[in-house]
C-alpha positions as a LaTeX table, in Angstrom:
\begin{tabular}{lrrr}
\hline
Residue & $x$ (\AA) & $y$ (\AA) & $z$ (\AA) \\
\hline
Met1 & 9.86 & 29.28 & $-1.32$ \\
Lys2 & 8.32 & 26.49 & $-3.38$ \\
Ala3 & 8.95 & 22.77 & $-2.86$ \\
Val4 & 7.74 & 19.67 & $-4.67$ \\
Val5 & 7.44 & 16.32 & $-2.91$ \\
Tyr6 & 6.93 & 13.65 & $-5.57$ \\
Thr7 & 6.06 & 10.09 & $-4.56$ \\
Leu8 & 6.51 & 6.80 & $-6.38$ \\
Gly9 & 5.45 & 3.40 & $-5.08$ \\
Cys10 & 3.45 & 2.23 & $-2.09$ \\
Lys11 & 1.03 & 3.84 & 0.35 \\
Val12 & 3.74 & 3.83 & 3.02 \\
Asn13 & 5.85 & 6.06 & 0.80 \\
Asp14 & 2.80 & 8.26 & 0.31 \\
Val15 & 2.27 & 8.61 & 4.07 \\
Glu16 & 5.95 & 9.43 & 4.61 \\
Ser17 & 5.75 & 12.04 & 1.86 \\
Gly18 & 2.76 & 13.52 & 3.68 \\
Ser19 & 4.90 & 13.83 & 6.81 \\
Ile20 & 7.70 & 15.48 & 4.83 \\
Ile21 & 5.16 & 17.91 & 3.34 \\
Arg22 & 3.89 & 18.82 & 6.81 \\
Gly23 & 7.49 & 19.38 & 7.96 \\
Leu24 & 8.32 & 21.55 & 4.94 \\
Glu25 & 5.21 & 23.66 & 5.48 \\
Gly26 & 6.39 & 24.21 & 9.04 \\
Leu27 & 9.65 & 25.53 & 7.59 \\
Gly28 & 7.76 & 28.05 & 5.45 \\
Tyr29 & 7.56 & 26.21 & 2.13 \\
Glu30 & 4.62 & 26.16 & $-0.24$ \\
Val31 & 4.42 & 22.50 & $-1.28$ \\
Ser32 & 3.06 & 20.66 & $-4.32$ \\
Arg33 & 2.90 & 16.91 & $-5.04$ \\
Glu34 & 3.39 & 17.34 & $-8.82$ \\
Ile35 & 6.54 & 18.02 & $-10.83$ \\
Glu36 & 6.42 & 21.74 & $-11.62$ \\
Pro37 & 8.79 & 24.73 & $-11.26$ \\
Ala38 & 10.11 & 24.88 & $-7.69$ \\
Asp39 & 13.17 & 25.76 & $-5.60$ \\
Leu40 & 13.40 & 22.34 & $-3.96$ \\
Tyr41 & 12.45 & 18.84 & $-5.09$ \\
Ile42 & 12.09 & 15.80 & $-2.82$ \\
Ile43 & 11.82 & 12.61 & $-4.89$ \\
Asn44 & 10.56 & 9.68 & $-2.80$ \\
Thr45 & 11.54 & 6.65 & $-4.89$ \\
Cys46 & 10.46 & 3.00 & $-5.25$ \\
Ala47 & 12.39 & $-0.19$ & $-6.04$ \\
Val48 & 9.74 & $-2.91$ & $-5.87$ \\
Thr49 & 10.27 & $-3.63$ & $-9.59$ \\
Ala50 & 12.87 & $-2.70$ & $-12.21$ \\
Glu51 & 10.22 & $-0.49$ & $-13.84$ \\
Ala52 & 9.69 & 1.39 & $-10.57$ \\
Glu53 & 13.44 & 2.08 & $-10.36$ \\
Arg54 & 13.48 & 3.30 & $-13.95$ \\
Lys55 & 10.59 & 5.70 & $-13.27$ \\
Ser56 & 12.37 & 6.96 & $-10.16$ \\
Arg57 & 15.45 & 7.87 & $-12.19$ \\
Gln58 & 13.28 & 9.48 & $-14.88$ \\
Thr59 & 11.54 & 11.63 & $-12.27$ \\
Val60 & 14.86 & 13.10 & $-11.15$ \\
Gly61 & 15.56 & 13.98 & $-14.78$ \\
Lys62 & 12.16 & 15.68 & $-15.07$ \\
Ala63 & 12.87 & 17.77 & $-11.98$ \\
Ile64 & 16.23 & 18.87 & $-13.40$ \\
Lys65 & 14.52 & 19.91 & $-16.65$ \\
Cys66 & 11.95 & 21.90 & $-14.67$ \\
Asn67 & 14.59 & 23.91 & $-12.82$ \\
Ala68 & 18.27 & 23.06 & $-13.27$ \\
Asp69 & 19.18 & 25.46 & $-10.44$ \\
Ala70 & 16.91 & 23.84 & $-7.84$ \\
Lys71 & 18.12 & 21.65 & $-5.01$ \\
Ile72 & 17.08 & 18.00 & $-5.33$ \\
Ile73 & 16.97 & 15.48 & $-2.48$ \\
Val74 & 16.35 & 11.84 & $-3.39$ \\
Cys75 & 15.05 & 9.38 & $-0.78$ \\
Gly76 & 13.26 & 6.04 & $-0.72$ \\
Cys77 & 13.91 & 2.46 & $-1.70$ \\
Ala78 & 15.52 & 3.03 & $-5.13$ \\
Ser79 & 18.06 & 5.44 & $-3.64$ \\
Glu80 & 18.75 & 3.00 & $-0.80$ \\
Lys81 & 19.38 & 0.22 & $-3.33$ \\
Ser82 & 21.47 & 2.19 & $-5.84$ \\
Pro83 & 22.52 & 5.53 & $-4.31$ \\
Thr84 & 25.27 & 6.24 & $-6.84$ \\
Asp85 & 22.75 & 6.06 & $-9.70$ \\
Phe86 & 21.23 & 9.23 & $-8.29$ \\
Ala87 & 24.37 & 10.89 & $-6.96$ \\
Gln88 & 25.88 & 10.66 & $-10.45$ \\
Lys89 & 23.26 & 13.07 & $-11.75$ \\
Gly90 & 25.80 & 15.72 & $-10.79$ \\
Ala91 & 25.77 & 18.81 & $-8.61$ \\
Thr92 & 22.03 & 19.28 & $-9.16$ \\
Val93 & 21.25 & 16.34 & $-6.85$ \\
Tyr94 & 22.06 & 17.89 & $-3.50$ \\
Ala95 & 21.58 & 14.85 & $-1.27$ \\
Val96 & 20.75 & 11.16 & $-1.57$ \\
Thr97 & 19.18 & 9.60 & 1.50 \\
Gly98 & 17.52 & 6.18 & 1.67 \\
Ala99 & 14.42 & 4.25 & 2.65 \\
Gln100 & 15.14 & 4.52 & 6.37 \\
Arg101 & 15.30 & 7.63 & 8.58 \\
Lys102 & 13.27 & 9.83 & 6.24 \\
Asn103 & 13.35 & 12.55 & 8.89 \\
Lys104 & 16.87 & 13.07 & 7.53 \\
Val105 & 15.29 & 14.94 & 4.62 \\
Leu106 & 13.76 & 17.50 & 6.98 \\
Glu107 & 17.00 & 17.76 & 8.97 \\
Ile108 & 18.89 & 18.61 & 5.76 \\
Val109 & 16.34 & 21.23 & 4.70 \\
Ser110 & 16.06 & 22.80 & 8.15 \\
Ala111 & 19.87 & 23.20 & 8.20 \\
Gly112 & 19.44 & 25.66 & 5.35 \\
Leu113 & 20.63 & 23.58 & 2.37 \\
Lys114 & 24.07 & 25.14 & 2.80 \\
Ser115 & 26.27 & 22.27 & 3.98 \\
Glu116 & 27.91 & 19.89 & 1.53 \\
Tyr117 & 25.83 & 16.75 & 1.14 \\
Gly118 & 26.01 & 13.70 & $-1.07$ \\
Ile119 & 25.08 & 10.15 & $-0.20$ \\
Cys120 & 23.93 & 9.97 & 3.42 \\
Leu121 & 22.19 & 6.66 & 4.16 \\
Glu122 & 21.34 & 5.98 & 7.80 \\
Glu123 & 20.02 & 2.82 & 9.45 \\
Glu124 & 16.87 & 2.99 & 11.55 \\
Lys125 & 16.81 & 0.40 & 14.35 \\
Thr126 & 13.70 & 1.59 & 16.20 \\
Tyr127 & 10.49 & 3.12 & 14.87 \\
Glu128 & 11.04 & 6.80 & 14.10 \\
Glu129 & 8.11 & 9.17 & 14.55 \\
Met130 & 7.68 & 11.73 & 11.78 \\
Pro131 & 5.48 & 14.84 & 11.66 \\
Leu132 & 1.80 & 13.94 & 11.36 \\
Pro133 & 0.93 & 13.87 & 7.62 \\
Glu134 & $-1.89$ & 15.90 & 6.14 \\
Cys135 & $-5.26$ & 14.55 & 7.26 \\
Leu136 & $-7.47$ & 14.29 & 4.19 \\
Lys137 & $-11.23$ & 14.67 & 4.60 \\
Thr138 & $-12.25$ & 11.49 & 2.78 \\
Arg139 & $-9.51$ & 8.89 & 3.34 \\
Asn140 & $-6.58$ & 9.23 & 5.71 \\
Phe141 & $-3.60$ & 6.87 & 6.07 \\
Val142 & $-1.92$ & 6.13 & 9.40 \\
Lys143 & 1.47 & 4.39 & 9.35 \\
Ile144 & 2.04 & 2.07 & 12.30 \\
Gln145 & 5.01 & $-0.07$ & 11.22 \\
Asp146 & 8.07 & $-0.14$ & 8.97 \\
Gly147 & 10.51 & $-2.76$ & 7.70 \\
Cys148 & 10.08 & $-6.48$ & 7.07 \\
Asn149 & 11.46 & $-9.72$ & 8.53 \\
Arg150 & 9.97 & $-12.16$ & 5.99 \\
Phe151 & 12.66 & $-12.21$ & 3.28 \\
Cys152 & 10.47 & $-13.67$ & 0.55 \\
Ser153 & 12.86 & $-14.92$ & $-2.11$ \\
Tyr154 & 11.60 & $-12.46$ & $-4.77$ \\
Cys155 & 11.50 & $-9.31$ & $-2.62$ \\
Val156 & 14.23 & $-6.71$ & $-2.13$ \\
Ile157 & 12.30 & $-4.55$ & 0.37 \\
Pro158 & 13.67 & $-6.14$ & 3.63 \\
Tyr159 & 17.20 & $-5.30$ & 2.43 \\
Leu160 & 16.21 & $-1.67$ & 1.86 \\
Arg161 & 13.66 & $-0.89$ & 4.58 \\
Gly162 & 15.44 & $-2.90$ & 7.30 \\
Arg163 & 13.98 & $-5.10$ & 9.99 \\
Ser164 & 10.43 & $-4.71$ & 11.28 \\
Arg165 & 9.91 & $-1.77$ & 13.65 \\
Ser166 & 6.58 & $-0.80$ & 15.20 \\
Arg167 & 5.13 & 2.43 & 16.49 \\
Leu168 & 4.20 & 2.74 & 20.15 \\
Leu169 & 0.55 & 1.70 & 20.50 \\
Glu170 & $-0.45$ & 4.92 & 22.30 \\
Asn171 & 0.89 & 7.05 & 19.43 \\
Ala172 & $-0.69$ & 4.94 & 16.71 \\
Ala173 & $-4.04$ & 4.78 & 18.53 \\
Ala174 & $-4.08$ & 8.52 & 19.19 \\
Glu175 & $-3.62$ & 9.34 & 15.50 \\
Ile176 & $-6.39$ & 6.92 & 14.48 \\
Leu177 & $-8.80$ & 8.16 & 17.15 \\
Gln178 & $-8.12$ & 11.80 & 16.26 \\
Ser179 & $-8.62$ & 11.25 & 12.53 \\
Thr180 & $-11.32$ & 13.51 & 11.12 \\
Ala181 & $-11.42$ & 11.61 & 7.83 \\
Gln182 & $-14.46$ & 9.55 & 6.91 \\
Glu183 & $-12.17$ & 6.55 & 6.53 \\
Thr184 & $-8.74$ & 5.80 & 8.02 \\
Val185 & $-6.46$ & 3.15 & 6.52 \\
Val186 & $-3.95$ & 1.51 & 8.87 \\
Thr187 & $-0.80$ & 0.88 & 6.86 \\
Gly188 & 2.83 & $-0.22$ & 7.05 \\
Ile189 & 5.31 & $-2.36$ & 5.16 \\
Asp190 & 4.06 & $-5.43$ & 7.07 \\
Val191 & 1.25 & $-4.46$ & 9.47 \\
Ser192 & 0.78 & $-8.15$ & 10.36 \\
Glu193 & 4.13 & $-7.96$ & 12.15 \\
Tyr194 & 3.04 & $-4.96$ & 14.24 \\
Lys195 & 4.33 & $-5.40$ & 17.79 \\
Asp196 & 5.43 & $-2.40$ & 19.84 \\
Glu197 & 8.24 & $-2.35$ & 22.39 \\
Met198 & 5.82 & $-3.51$ & 25.10 \\
Gly199 & 4.76 & $-6.54$ & 23.05 \\
Arg200 & 1.33 & $-5.23$ & 22.03 \\
Asp201 & 0.21 & $-6.43$ & 18.61 \\
Leu202 & $-2.31$ & $-5.44$ & 15.94 \\
Thr203 & $-5.13$ & $-7.11$ & 17.84 \\
Asp204 & $-4.35$ & $-4.93$ & 20.86 \\
Leu205 & $-4.26$ & $-1.83$ & 18.65 \\
Met206 & $-7.65$ & $-2.65$ & 17.13 \\
Leu207 & $-9.17$ & $-3.02$ & 20.59 \\
Ala208 & $-7.64$ & 0.32 & 21.59 \\
Val209 & $-9.40$ & 2.09 & 18.68 \\
Lys210 & $-12.63$ & 0.05 & 18.61 \\
Asp211 & $-14.80$ & 3.10 & 19.38 \\
Ala212 & $-13.26$ & 5.35 & 16.72 \\
Asp213 & $-15.76$ & 7.40 & 14.69 \\
Thr214 & $-13.71$ & 7.08 & 11.50 \\
Arg215 & $-14.22$ & 3.94 & 9.42 \\
Ile216 & $-11.15$ & 1.75 & 9.90 \\
Arg217 & $-9.67$ & $-0.21$ & 7.01 \\
Leu218 & $-6.54$ & $-2.37$ & 7.23 \\
Gly219 & $-3.71$ & $-2.51$ & 4.70 \\
Ser220 & $-2.23$ & $-5.71$ & 3.27 \\
Leu221 & $-2.30$ & $-8.66$ & 5.69 \\
Glu222 & $-0.46$ & $-11.97$ & 6.00 \\
Val223 & $-2.07$ & $-15.38$ & 6.50 \\
Ser224 & $-0.46$ & $-15.83$ & 9.93 \\
Leu225 & $-2.44$ & $-12.88$ & 11.33 \\
Ile226 & $-5.86$ & $-14.46$ & 10.75 \\
Thr227 & $-6.68$ & $-16.08$ & 14.10 \\
Pro228 & $-9.86$ & $-16.33$ & 16.19 \\
Arg229 & $-8.42$ & $-13.75$ & 18.62 \\
Phe230 & $-7.78$ & $-11.24$ & 15.82 \\
Leu231 & $-11.16$ & $-11.76$ & 14.14 \\
Asp232 & $-12.98$ & $-11.47$ & 17.48 \\
Ala233 & $-11.25$ & $-8.12$ & 18.06 \\
Leu234 & $-12.26$ & $-6.83$ & 14.62 \\
Lys235 & $-15.90$ & $-7.66$ & 15.34 \\
Gln236 & $-15.69$ & $-5.27$ & 18.30 \\
Val237 & $-14.50$ & $-2.35$ & 16.14 \\
Lys238 & $-17.52$ & $-0.05$ & 15.73 \\
Asn239 & $-16.69$ & 1.08 & 12.20 \\
Phe240 & $-14.54$ & $-1.73$ & 10.80 \\
Ala241 & $-14.39$ & $-2.03$ & 7.02 \\
Pro242 & $-14.54$ & $-5.78$ & 6.25 \\
Gln243 & $-12.05$ & $-5.85$ & 3.40 \\
Phe244 & $-9.13$ & $-8.23$ & 3.88 \\
His245 & $-6.27$ & $-7.76$ & 1.44 \\
Leu246 & $-4.77$ & $-11.18$ & 2.20 \\
Ser247 & $-1.46$ & $-11.63$ & 0.40 \\
Leu248 & $-1.31$ & $-14.89$ & $-1.60$ \\
Gln249 & 1.37 & $-14.65$ & $-4.37$ \\
Ser250 & 0.73 & $-18.17$ & $-5.75$ \\
Gly251 & $-1.84$ & $-20.94$ & $-5.60$ \\
Ser252 & 0.84 & $-23.62$ & $-5.88$ \\
Asp253 & 2.42 & $-25.15$ & $-2.78$ \\
Lys254 & 5.64 & $-25.80$ & $-4.70$ \\
Val255 & 5.93 & $-22.19$ & $-5.83$ \\
Leu256 & 5.04 & $-20.90$ & $-2.37$ \\
Arg257 & 7.95 & $-22.91$ & $-0.93$ \\
Ser258 & 10.38 & $-21.52$ & $-3.51$ \\
Met259 & 9.08 & $-18.02$ & $-2.75$ \\
Asn260 & 9.77 & $-18.63$ & 0.98 \\
Arg261 & 6.12 & $-18.06$ & 1.82 \\
His262 & 5.30 & $-19.92$ & 5.02 \\
Tyr263 & 1.84 & $-21.38$ & 4.35 \\
Thr264 & 0.12 & $-23.81$ & 1.99 \\
Arg265 & $-2.85$ & $-23.23$ & $-0.31$ \\
Ala266 & $-4.98$ & $-25.32$ & 2.09 \\
Glu267 & $-3.98$ & $-23.11$ & 5.01 \\
Tyr268 & $-4.72$ & $-20.00$ & 2.95 \\
Leu269 & $-8.19$ & $-21.27$ & 2.02 \\
Glu270 & $-8.89$ & $-22.13$ & 5.67 \\
Lys271 & $-8.11$ & $-18.52$ & 6.64 \\
Cys272 & $-10.54$ & $-17.34$ & 3.95 \\
Arg273 & $-13.20$ & $-19.63$ & 5.40 \\
Met274 & $-12.60$ & $-18.15$ & 8.87 \\
Ile275 & $-12.98$ & $-14.63$ & 7.50 \\
Tyr276 & $-16.26$ & $-15.41$ & 5.73 \\
Glu277 & $-17.55$ & $-17.16$ & 8.83 \\
Asn278 & $-17.02$ & $-14.01$ & 10.90 \\
Phe279 & $-17.75$ & $-11.43$ & 8.16 \\
Pro280 & $-20.18$ & $-12.98$ & 5.61 \\
Lys281 & $-20.07$ & $-9.92$ & 3.30 \\
Ala282 & $-16.30$ & $-9.52$ & 3.50 \\
Ala283 & $-14.24$ & $-8.74$ & 0.42 \\
Ile284 & $-11.06$ & $-10.78$ & 0.24 \\
Thr285 & $-8.63$ & $-9.20$ & $-2.22$ \\
Thr286 & $-5.11$ & $-10.32$ & $-3.00$ \\
Asp287 & $-1.83$ & $-10.04$ & $-4.94$ \\
Ile288 & $-0.57$ & $-12.86$ & $-7.16$ \\
Ile289 & 2.84 & $-12.99$ & $-8.82$ \\
Val290 & 2.71 & $-14.68$ & $-12.21$ \\
Gly291 & 5.65 & $-16.37$ & $-13.91$ \\
Phe292 & 7.87 & $-16.96$ & $-10.90$ \\
Pro293 & 10.89 & $-18.94$ & $-12.24$ \\
Thr294 & 9.75 & $-22.25$ & $-10.71$ \\
Glu295 & 6.15 & $-21.89$ & $-11.97$ \\
Thr296 & 5.05 & $-24.58$ & $-14.44$ \\
Glu297 & 1.77 & $-24.55$ & $-16.34$ \\
Glu298 & 0.38 & $-26.90$ & $-13.67$ \\
Asp299 & 1.44 & $-24.46$ & $-10.94$ \\
Phe300 & $-0.16$ & $-21.58$ & $-12.81$ \\
Val301 & $-3.43$ & $-23.52$ & $-13.17$ \\
Ala302 & $-3.38$ & $-23.93$ & $-9.38$ \\
Ser303 & $-3.33$ & $-20.13$ & $-9.12$ \\
Leu304 & $-6.26$ & $-19.91$ & $-11.55$ \\
Arg305 & $-8.25$ & $-22.40$ & $-9.48$ \\
Ile306 & $-7.66$ & $-20.71$ & $-6.14$ \\
Val307 & $-9.12$ & $-17.44$ & $-7.47$ \\
Glu308 & $-12.50$ & $-19.15$ & $-7.62$ \\
Glu309 & $-11.99$ & $-21.31$ & $-4.52$ \\
Ala310 & $-11.16$ & $-18.29$ & $-2.36$ \\
Gly311 & $-13.98$ & $-16.19$ & $-3.84$ \\
Phe312 & $-11.76$ & $-13.18$ & $-4.37$ \\
Ala313 & $-13.54$ & $-9.87$ & $-4.81$ \\
Gln314 & $-10.53$ & $-8.56$ & $-6.71$ \\
Ile315 & $-7.01$ & $-9.66$ & $-7.58$ \\
His316 & $-3.88$ & $-7.75$ & $-8.53$ \\
Ala317 & $-1.70$ & $-9.85$ & $-10.83$ \\
Phe318 & 1.91 & $-8.96$ & $-11.57$ \\
Pro319 & 4.56 & $-10.60$ & $-13.74$ \\
Tyr320 & 7.61 & $-11.66$ & $-11.72$ \\
Ser321 & 10.31 & $-8.99$ & $-11.79$ \\
Pro322 & 13.83 & $-10.22$ & $-10.88$ \\
Arg323 & 15.45 & $-8.05$ & $-8.21$ \\
Glu324 & 19.20 & $-8.14$ & $-7.86$ \\
Gly325 & 20.29 & $-9.17$ & $-4.37$ \\
Thr326 & 17.35 & $-11.48$ & $-3.68$ \\
Asn327 & 17.64 & $-15.26$ & $-3.35$ \\
Ala328 & 15.42 & $-15.83$ & $-6.39$ \\
Tyr329 & 17.67 & $-13.61$ & $-8.51$ \\
Lys330 & 20.73 & $-15.62$ & $-7.50$ \\
Lys331 & 19.11 & $-19.05$ & $-7.79$ \\
Tyr332 & 16.67 & $-19.09$ & $-10.72$ \\
Lys333 & 16.55 & $-18.34$ & $-14.44$ \\
Glu334 & 13.76 & $-16.00$ & $-15.49$ \\
Leu335 & 10.88 & $-17.33$ & $-17.59$ \\
Pro336 & 10.23 & $-15.78$ & $-21.05$ \\
Ser337 & 8.46 & $-12.40$ & $-20.94$ \\
Ala338 & 5.86 & $-13.51$ & $-23.49$ \\
Leu339 & 4.88 & $-16.46$ & $-21.28$ \\
Lys340 & 4.55 & $-14.23$ & $-18.21$ \\
Lys341 & 2.42 & $-11.73$ & $-20.15$ \\
Glu342 & 0.10 & $-14.47$ & $-21.44$ \\
Arg343 & $-0.38$ & $-15.89$ & $-17.94$ \\
Val344 & $-1.07$ & $-12.47$ & $-16.44$ \\
Glu345 & $-3.81$ & $-11.90$ & $-19.03$ \\
Arg346 & $-5.40$ & $-15.28$ & $-18.25$ \\
Leu347 & $-5.29$ & $-14.65$ & $-14.51$ \\
Leu348 & $-6.75$ & $-11.16$ & $-14.82$ \\
Ala349 & $-9.58$ & $-12.53$ & $-16.95$ \\
Lys350 & $-10.34$ & $-15.12$ & $-14.27$ \\
Gly351 & $-10.17$ & $-12.40$ & $-11.61$ \\
Ala352 & $-12.64$ & $-10.28$ & $-13.58$ \\
Glu353 & $-15.11$ & $-13.20$ & $-13.65$ \\
Glu354 & $-14.93$ & $-13.60$ & $-9.87$ \\
Lys355 & $-15.21$ & $-9.86$ & $-9.29$ \\
Lys356 & $-18.38$ & $-9.77$ & $-11.39$ \\
Arg357 & $-19.80$ & $-12.70$ & $-9.42$ \\
Tyr358 & $-19.00$ & $-10.92$ & $-6.14$ \\
Leu359 & $-20.54$ & $-7.63$ & $-7.25$ \\
Glu360 & $-23.71$ & $-9.30$ & $-8.53$ \\
Ser361 & $-24.28$ & $-10.87$ & $-5.11$ \\
Phe362 & $-24.94$ & $-7.38$ & $-3.70$ \\
Ile363 & $-27.66$ & $-6.28$ & $-6.15$ \\
Gly364 & $-30.66$ & $-5.16$ & $-4.11$ \\
Gln365 & $-28.66$ & $-4.96$ & $-0.89$ \\
Gly366 & $-27.67$ & $-2.00$ & 1.26 \\
Leu367 & $-24.13$ & $-0.69$ & 1.75 \\
Glu368 & $-22.49$ & 2.35 & 3.32 \\
Met369 & $-20.80$ & 4.71 & 0.91 \\
Val370 & $-17.97$ & 7.14 & 1.62 \\
Pro371 & $-18.27$ & 9.65 & $-1.27$ \\
Glu372 & $-15.01$ & 10.91 & $-2.77$ \\
Asn373 & $-15.34$ & 12.76 & $-6.09$ \\
Cys374 & $-17.96$ & 13.84 & $-8.58$ \\
Ile375 & $-16.86$ & 13.05 & $-12.15$ \\
Asp376 & $-18.95$ & 13.24 & $-15.33$ \\
Gly377 & $-22.18$ & 13.61 & $-13.38$ \\
Tyr378 & $-21.61$ & 10.71 & $-10.96$ \\
Thr379 & $-20.42$ & 10.80 & $-7.36$ \\
Glu380 & $-17.86$ & 8.04 & $-6.81$ \\
Gly381 & $-16.81$ & 6.35 & $-3.59$ \\
Tyr382 & $-16.26$ & 3.04 & $-1.84$ \\
Ser383 & $-18.36$ & 0.78 & 0.36 \\
Glu384 & $-17.13$ & $-0.75$ & 3.59 \\
Asn385 & $-16.11$ & $-3.89$ & 1.66 \\
Tyr386 & $-14.30$ & $-1.86$ & $-1.00$ \\
Ile387 & $-16.86$ & $-2.02$ & $-3.78$ \\
Arg388 & $-16.59$ & 0.94 & $-6.14$ \\
Leu389 & $-19.92$ & 2.80 & $-5.94$ \\
Tyr390 & $-21.49$ & 5.34 & $-8.31$ \\
Val391 & $-24.45$ & 7.64 & $-7.58$ \\
Glu392 & $-25.99$ & 9.87 & $-10.21$ \\
Gly393 & $-25.52$ & 13.54 & $-9.29$ \\
Glu394 & $-23.33$ & 15.24 & $-6.70$ \\
Met395 & $-23.49$ & 14.13 & $-3.06$ \\
Glu396 & $-22.38$ & 15.65 & 0.20 \\
Lys397 & $-19.13$ & 14.07 & 1.39 \\
Arg398 & $-20.36$ & 12.12 & 4.39 \\
Pro399 & $-21.06$ & 8.42 & 5.04 \\
Thr400 & $-24.34$ & 7.58 & 3.31 \\
Gln401 & $-26.55$ & 4.49 & 3.18 \\
Val402 & $-27.14$ & 3.32 & $-0.39$ \\
Arg403 & $-28.85$ & 0.48 & $-2.27$ \\
Val404 & $-27.13$ & $-1.47$ & $-5.06$ \\
Glu405 & $-29.08$ & $-1.35$ & $-8.36$ \\
Arg406 & $-26.85$ & $-2.90$ & $-11.04$ \\
Leu407 & $-23.33$ & $-3.38$ & $-12.33$ \\
Phe408 & $-21.81$ & $-0.14$ & $-13.59$ \\
Lys409 & $-18.32$ & 0.64 & $-14.93$ \\
Asp410 & $-15.79$ & $-1.01$ & $-12.56$ \\
Gly411 & $-18.30$ & $-1.31$ & $-9.72$ \\
Val412 & $-22.01$ & $-0.83$ & $-9.16$ \\
Leu413 & $-24.61$ & 1.89 & $-9.57$ \\
Val414 & $-26.40$ & 2.71 & $-6.33$ \\
Thr415 & $-29.23$ & 4.94 & $-5.11$ \\
Val416 & $-29.31$ & 6.82 & $-1.84$ \\
Val417 & $-31.53$ & 5.34 & 0.83 \\
Lys418 & $-33.65$ & 8.05 & 2.47 \\
Gln419 & $-32.47$ & 8.63 & 6.05 \\
\hline
\end{tabular}
């Protein structure tokens, strides 16, 4: 029996798909992650933007074209938001589950795909353990949390994923400590809100895994998490990767308030200062939404300025996408698409300048490389602070000390330091 598990959207979706794959393999399926002929398709959808929803619907159509007789199960945020959009595909779509209780997919398959199913959304009130996902040799992802309590005015995810739920510290720590990957990324919908049923938070988890052999990298973080206690704990982690993806969204205090983001630009910059004070070579990366409905040209210029003030190593800039059901959708009129596009281009250009400045500061310095792939004669990988590294020739896939020579492609060219 052949199954396809196709994933759209975030790394959390990707981890959950990995768990579904492990479960399907336990049921005797041969599993692929690409749309190709199969007996069963699991489409793990995304709804973070209107474009993501559109691609999710298109993927179901592609699966039907591949094998009209196959069973299709749709899960994820887009199916949670608009289940009938997928159920209306007809008898080919066997079941529509949602963003919560993704173990439901495995329950349906293990029952033999014989019962009558349709839309079957279920709420998840506590953290649900899933089968351990595949452990990749280079970079592994460990999910520790799900759901979100923040209700930013532009974001539909809390309505789909539910309230924040955290994995028991012992279970999360065991998976991290047992990881055989060169690097392990700790991820969740909002890892900053991690707090298990005994009240232990992300700082406690980091202390529990401080002696892990795998390099530990954290997923997206919120400003509120950056405290002396948290930073002190990270300094005790033997193989901590000092990259902080610190969510910003806007450099304007006015826009931050209308987004329901609970910090000011001054507070954000102070957290950056604290990070650099504790980790001088740290990379601070971020997300910025451009063209939020309340954003004026003056507000946008504030976002341009903070890119330099924060010293970002890299930014991800996105045009605002209205999401039905959110407060921003109900309250504000969308700005013209052409204006949003023009501002995104300006912000990305500014981000590229700061990235170049950051990369140039490492020329002649040493970094640790985790090699990933060899493409067109160069081994590619990432440093501890998430700089893209290139070495001429093919390297063994193990952590390697390298020296930065010059800017190259989207990162830097390095040479191996003799060990």
